[in-house]
N, C-alpha and C positions, 0 to 999 in steps of 0.2 A: 912415379905414377901410382896413384891410389885407386884401387878398385872399390866402388861402392856396391854394397850388397843390399838387397831388399830386406826390410825389417821382417823378422820372424813373427808370424801371427799364430798364436795358439788357437786351435779349433777344438771345440768340445762337441762330442756327439750327444745329441738329445736322445734320451731314451724314451721310447714310446711305451707307455704302460700297457701291459697285456690285458686283454678283456677278461674280466673275472666273471664267472658264473656263480650265482648263488646256489648253494647246495641245499636241498630240502631234506638232507639226511637226518638232521636233528629234529625234524618235526614229529616224527613218530618214535615210539620207544624201541622198535626193532631196527630203526635206521632206514627203513624202506616204507614207501607209501603203498598201501594195498590198493587194489583196483577199486574197491568200494569207496575208499577215502578220496580217491582221485575224482570219481564221478560226483560224489557228494559236494566236493569243493567247487567244481567247475560247471555243474549242470545249469545253474541260473544264467551264467554267461552264454552258454551254448544255446539255451532257449531264447535269450534276448537276440542273439545273432540271427537265429532262424526266423523270429518274428519280424525283425527289420528287413530281412531278405524278402519275406512274403509281402510285406507292405510295399516295398519298392517295386516288386513285380506287378502288384495290383495297380500301383500308380502308373507304371509304364504302359500297362495294358489299357488303362483308361485314357491315357494321353494318345495312344495309337488309335483307339476307337474314335475319340474326338476328332483327331486329325483326318482320319478317313472319311468321317461323316461331313466335316467341313469342306474337304477338297471335292467330294462328290457333289455336294450342293453347289459349290462354286462352278464346277465343270458343267453341271446340268443347267444352271442359270445362264452361263455363257452360251451353251448350245441353244437354249431357247431364245436368247436374244439374237443370235445370228439367223434363226429361222424366221423371225418376224421382220418385215421391212421397216426401215426407220421412217419417221414422219417427214423428214427432210427429203427423202427419196420419193415419197408420194407426191409432195407439192411440186417437185421439179418436172414431173411427167405431164405431158399435155393430156387433156381429156380425150377419151376414146371417141372415134367418129361414130355417128349413128349407124345402126344396122341397116343394111340394104333391103 
């Protein structure tokens, strides 16, 4: 009686490369970025982000004002339409009897 064994399959582990961070140590002669260098390098980006945020806030405020104006006009016109009787309702009523 012969016993069959399953074939041996070799598995290899996939190595996940570690995330590498770029060092800015070589950018300045001292090996460190001073505070003024940092702000001089990134201030245009910071200003652009602030401008974009202000523009978006203004656009959202304008959209909100437009929506509130539109909805109040729609509600007011609907209110005024319910206050006035329709032409169909006037035609279906019989004329009033003469005063005694």
